[in-house]
C-alpha positions as CSV (number, residue, x, y, z in Angstrom):
1,M,0.0,0.1,0.1
2,T,1.5,3.5,-1.0
3,D,0.1,5.1,2.0
4,L,2.4,3.0,4.3
5,L,5.6,3.9,2.5
6,H,7.7,5.5,5.4
7,K,4.6,5.3,7.7
8,K,6.9,5.4,11.1
9,L,8.9,8.5,9.7
10,T,5.6,10.4,8.3
11,G,3.8,9.9,11.4
12,A,6.8,11.3,13.6
13,I,6.8,14.4,11.3
14,I,3.0,14.8,11.5
15,G,3.3,14.7,15.4
16,A,5.9,17.3,15.3
17,Y,3.6,19.4,13.1
18,Y,0.7,19.2,15.7
19,E,3.4,20.2,18.2
20,V,4.3,23.3,16.4
21,Y,0.8,24.2,15.2
22,N,-0.2,24.0,18.9
23,H,2.5,26.2,20.3
24,T,2.5,29.0,17.8
25,S,0.3,31.9,16.5
26,R,-1.3,31.8,13.0
27,T,0.1,34.8,12.4
28,Y,3.9,34.1,11.7
29,P,5.4,34.2,8.2
30,E,6.1,30.5,6.9
31,Y,9.8,30.7,7.7
32,I,8.9,30.9,11.3
33,Y,7.3,27.8,11.2
34,E,9.8,26.1,9.0
35,R,12.5,26.9,11.7
36,A,10.1,25.7,14.7
37,L,9.5,22.3,12.9
38,M,13.1,22.0,12.1
39,E,13.8,22.3,16.0
40,E,11.1,20.1,16.9
41,L,12.3,17.4,14.7
42,R,15.5,17.5,16.2
43,R,14.4,17.3,19.6
44,R,12.8,14.1,18.3
45,G,15.8,12.8,17.1
46,Y,15.5,13.4,13.2
47,Q,17.9,15.0,11.0
48,A,16.2,17.6,8.4
49,T,17.6,20.1,6.2
50,C,15.7,23.2,5.2
51,Q,16.1,25.6,1.9
52,D,18.2,23.1,0.0
53,E,18.8,24.3,-3.7
54,Y,18.0,21.6,-6.1
55,Q,18.8,21.6,-10.0
56,I,15.7,21.5,-12.2
57,H,16.2,20.0,-15.5
58,Y,14.0,20.1,-18.5
59,K,14.6,17.3,-21.2
60,D,18.5,17.0,-20.2
61,H,18.6,21.0,-20.1
62,L,19.4,22.8,-16.7
63,V,16.9,25.4,-16.5
64,G,17.3,26.7,-13.1
65,L,17.5,26.2,-9.2
66,Q,14.8,25.6,-6.4
67,R,14.6,25.8,-3.2
68,L,12.5,23.4,-1.0
69,D,11.3,23.8,2.5
70,L,12.4,20.6,4.4
71,M,13.7,17.3,3.7
72,V,13.6,15.0,6.6
73,V,16.3,12.1,6.9
74,E,16.8,12.5,3.1
75,E,13.5,10.6,2.4
76,V,10.3,12.5,3.0
77,M,9.9,16.1,1.6
78,A,7.8,18.5,3.9
79,E,6.3,21.9,2.5
80,N,5.0,24.7,4.9
81,K,2.0,27.0,4.0
82,R,0.3,29.7,5.9
83,A,-2.9,29.7,4.0
84,D,-7.0,29.7,4.7
85,R,-6.8,26.3,3.5
86,L,-4.9,23.7,1.4
87,T,-6.1,23.6,-2.2
88,P,-5.6,21.3,-5.1
89,L,-2.7,23.6,-6.4
90,H,-0.7,23.1,-3.2
91,K,-1.1,19.6,-3.8
92,A,-0.1,19.8,-7.4
93,Q,3.1,21.8,-6.4
94,G,4.2,19.7,-3.7
95,L,3.9,16.7,-6.6
96,S,6.2,18.9,-9.0
97,Y,8.8,19.3,-6.0
98,L,8.8,15.2,-5.3
99,K,9.5,15.0,-9.0
100,T,12.4,17.5,-8.6
101,V,14.1,15.6,-5.9
102,Q,13.3,12.1,-7.2
103,K,11.4,11.1,-3.9
104,Q,7.9,9.4,-3.5
105,V,6.8,10.7,-0.3
106,G,5.9,14.2,0.8
107,L,3.7,16.3,3.3
108,I,2.1,19.4,3.0
109,F,1.4,21.2,6.2
110,N,-0.6,24.4,6.8
111,F,-0.1,26.6,9.8
112,G,-2.6,29.4,8.8
113,A,-6.0,27.5,8.8
114,P,-8.0,27.8,12.2
115,Q,-7.6,23.9,12.7
116,P,-4.6,21.8,11.9
117,E,-4.5,20.7,8.3
118,F,-2.2,18.7,6.4
119,D,-2.0,16.4,3.2
120,R,0.2,13.3,2.2
121,L,1.7,13.3,-1.3
122,Y,2.7,10.2,-3.0
123,F,4.6,10.3,-6.5
124,D,5.2,7.2,-8.6
125,P,6.9,7.8,-11.9
126,A,5.7,4.4,-13.2
127,R,2.1,5.8,-12.9
128,L,2.9,8.9,-15.0
129,A,0.1,8.6,-17.7
130,P,1.5,10.5,-21.0
131,Q,-0.4,13.1,-22.0
132,L,-1.0,14.3,-25.9
133,T,0.2,17.9,-25.4
134,D,-0.1,19.1,-29.2
135,Q,-3.8,17.4,-29.2
136,M,-4.5,19.4,-26.0
137,A,-3.3,22.5,-27.8
138,Q,-5.1,22.1,-30.9
139,T,-8.3,21.4,-28.9
140,Y,-7.8,24.6,-27.0
141,L,-6.9,26.6,-30.2
142,E,-10.3,25.2,-32.0
143,S,-12.2,26.9,-28.9
144,S,-10.6,30.2,-29.2
145,S,-11.1,32.7,-31.7
146,R,-9.2,32.9,-35.1
147,L,-5.7,33.9,-34.5
148,L,-2.7,35.2,-36.5
149,Y,-0.2,32.5,-37.8
150,P,-2.4,29.5,-36.7
151,D,0.1,26.7,-37.9
152,L,3.1,28.5,-35.6
153,T,0.8,29.2,-32.9
154,A,-0.3,25.6,-32.7
155,I,3.4,24.5,-32.5
156,I,3.8,27.1,-29.7
157,M,0.8,26.1,-27.9
158,G,1.7,22.4,-27.9
159,G,5.1,23.3,-26.5
160,L,3.8,25.7,-23.6
161,F,1.5,22.5,-22.8
162,E,4.4,20.2,-22.9
163,V,6.5,22.4,-20.4
164,H,3.6,22.6,-18.1
165,N,2.9,18.7,-18.2
166,T,6.6,17.8,-17.5
167,L,7.3,20.3,-14.7
168,G,4.0,20.8,-13.2
169,P,3.2,24.1,-11.3
170,G,5.2,25.6,-8.3
171,Y,8.3,26.7,-10.2
172,V,9.5,30.3,-10.3
173,H,9.1,32.4,-13.6
174,R,12.7,31.8,-14.6
175,I,12.5,28.1,-14.6
176,N,9.5,28.2,-16.8
177,A,10.9,30.6,-19.4
178,N,14.2,28.6,-19.7
179,A,12.1,25.6,-20.0
180,C,9.8,27.1,-23.0
181,Y,13.0,28.4,-24.5
182,W,14.3,24.8,-24.9
183,E,11.0,23.3,-26.0
184,M,10.7,25.8,-28.8
185,K,14.3,24.7,-29.7
186,L,13.5,21.3,-29.5
187,R,10.6,21.8,-31.8
188,G,12.8,23.6,-34.5
189,L,11.5,27.0,-34.0
190,G,13.6,30.0,-34.1
191,V,13.5,31.6,-30.6
192,R,15.3,34.3,-29.0
193,A,15.5,34.6,-25.0
194,V,15.0,38.2,-23.9
195,K,15.7,39.0,-20.2
196,R,14.3,42.5,-19.8
197,M,11.5,44.8,-20.9
198,E,11.9,48.3,-22.0
199,V,9.7,50.9,-20.5
200,D,8.8,54.3,-22.2
201,Y,7.2,57.5,-21.3
202,K,5.4,59.4,-24.0
203,G,7.6,57.8,-26.7
204,T,10.7,58.4,-24.6
205,L,12.7,55.3,-23.1
206,V,13.0,55.8,-19.3
207,G,14.5,52.4,-18.3
208,D,13.6,48.6,-18.3
209,I,12.8,46.0,-16.1
210,A,13.3,42.1,-15.7
211,F,10.9,40.2,-17.3
212,G,12.0,37.0,-19.0
213,H,10.3,36.3,-22.4
214,L,10.7,34.8,-25.6
215,H,10.6,36.2,-29.5
216,V,9.4,33.1,-31.5
217,E,10.2,33.3,-35.3
218,G,10.1,37.0,-35.3
219,K,6.3,37.0,-35.1
220,I,4.9,35.9,-31.8
221,M,6.0,37.0,-28.1
222,V,5.5,34.6,-25.4
223,F,5.5,35.7,-21.9
224,P,5.9,32.7,-19.6
225,V,4.8,33.8,-15.8
226,A,4.0,31.9,-12.7
227,V,1.6,33.9,-10.5
228,G,-1.3,33.2,-8.4
229,N,-3.8,35.2,-10.3
230,L,-3.7,36.5,-14.0
231,S,-5.3,39.8,-13.2
232,S,-1.8,41.0,-11.6
233,I,-0.1,41.2,-15.3
234,R,-0.6,44.3,-16.7
235,L,-1.8,43.4,-20.0
236,D,-1.3,47.0,-21.4
237,N,2.1,46.9,-20.6
238,L,2.6,43.7,-22.5
239,R,0.8,45.2,-25.7
240,T,2.9,48.4,-25.4
241,W,6.2,45.8,-25.7
242,L,4.5,44.2,-28.5
243,R,4.0,47.5,-30.4
244,R,7.5,48.7,-29.6
245,N,8.7,45.3,-31.2
246,D,6.4,45.4,-34.2
247,I,5.0,42.2,-33.1
248,Q,1.1,41.8,-33.5
249,L,0.5,38.6,-31.4
250,G,1.7,37.7,-27.8
251,I,0.8,34.7,-25.9
252,L,0.7,34.7,-22.0
253,A,1.1,31.6,-20.3
254,N,0.4,31.1,-16.4
255,F,2.5,28.0,-15.3
256,N,1.4,28.4,-11.6
257,A,-2.0,26.9,-12.3
258,L,-3.5,23.3,-12.0
259,R,-4.3,23.8,-15.7
260,L,-2.1,25.9,-18.2
261,E,-3.9,29.4,-18.3
262,I,-3.4,31.2,-21.6
263,V,-4.2,34.7,-22.6
264,F,-3.7,36.0,-26.4
265,L,-2.7,39.5,-26.9
266,R,-3.4,41.2,-30.1
267,V,-2.4,44.7,-31.4
C-alpha cells in the first residue's frame, strides 16, 4: 500500500507538526514555522535540512535552481504553507517538487488555518500517464477565436502545454521561461530569449525591467509567468511592448495553475 511507505517517519513528522501548530500563533511568516518544525524534529531525533537548492532539468537541459522547505532524513519532503486552507494547487506543486528531488513521499502542512490541516503526497513515476500535449493545444485553439499564424501558434501552444505537463506548477518564472526556450528549440523554431522589457514614457525610453520572455520566429512573443492570479499582470504593458517590437501577437502563459492558463494578446 502506497500510504504505508515511510509510515513511521511520516507519523513522527506529523506529530511534530501538531506540536508546532499548538505552540505557535497563526500570524507568523512561513519561515518561522519552518524553523520551529526543524527544531521540533531535532528534539525528536530526526535530522532535517531546510531550503536546500535543487537543480531543475527540462529534457536534459538545466533550467534553474529551486529551494524546497524541508527534507527529513533524506526521504520525506515537507512543505509549509500559511493559507486559509490547502488547495489542489498546493498538492500539485508538492508533487512537482517530489519529481524534482526524485522522492516518493511528501507532506504539506498548513499553519494558517483555524484547525490543523495537512496532506500526504505520493509520487510514483511508473504511474505517470503520457498526455497528448499537442492535441490538447489544438483542442484549446479550436475553442478560441481565430488567430494570426495558426500553424505557428499551434506549435508554440503544444510546447507550452508540454512544459506545464512535464514540470508541473510551483516553479518560479525563470525556470518556466528557460524550459519554454528549450522546448521551442527542440521543436525546431527560431527563438530568442529576452531578459528585460523596456519602458517608455510618451515615446521616450526611461528604463527597463526584468521580465524574461521569448521572441519566436520574429512573429510571436511568449510571456511565461508563474503568478497566483493573472489579473496581477498588466496586459496593457505587454501590448505596449508588442507594439514597440512591431509584433502583432503575444501569448501570456501562467504555469502556476492546475491547468495552463493562456491569454492571447493582439495589437
